[in-house]
N, C-alpha and C positions, 0 to 999 in steps of 0.2 A: 504494500500500500504506500504509494509515494507521498500522499498527504501526511500520514502519520510519521514517516521518516523526516519530512521537512519540518514538522512541528517539533520533533525530538531534537533536530539540529538547532532550531531557534531557541529551544529551552536550554540546550547545552551552552550556547553562546551567551544567553542571558545569565545563566548561572556563573559562567566564567567572569562576566562583568561584575556581578554581585559579590563573588568571592574576592575578586581583586579590590573592589571598593572597600570591603570589610577589612582586608589586610592593610590597605593604606590608612584607613581611619583608626582601626583599633589594634592592629598588630596581627601577626600570622596565627592561624589556627589550623593545625595539621589535619584535624578531622574534616574541616570544610574542603580542604584541598583533596583529601582522600575521597570524599563524596563526589567531588567534581570529576576526578579521574574515573571513578566507577561509572558515573553518568556518561562520560565521554566514551568509555569502552562499550557501554550498551548502545550508544549511538553508532559507533563504528560497526558493531555487530549487526545492527539493523541495516546499515548501508551495505554490508557484505552479503547479507542474505536476501535482500529485496529482489524482486523479479525485474529482469531487464527488458 
């Protein structure tokens, strides 16, 4: 489903912006970065398995 993959990509980019803003404002939090990496891996998995 291309629509859900695009939505997941937008969510991943939005999360990256939010985590980066949090890090700049309040300092680094490893769990937030870990969560973003997991979200990014899930997005890459969706991209790899989508129908072409």
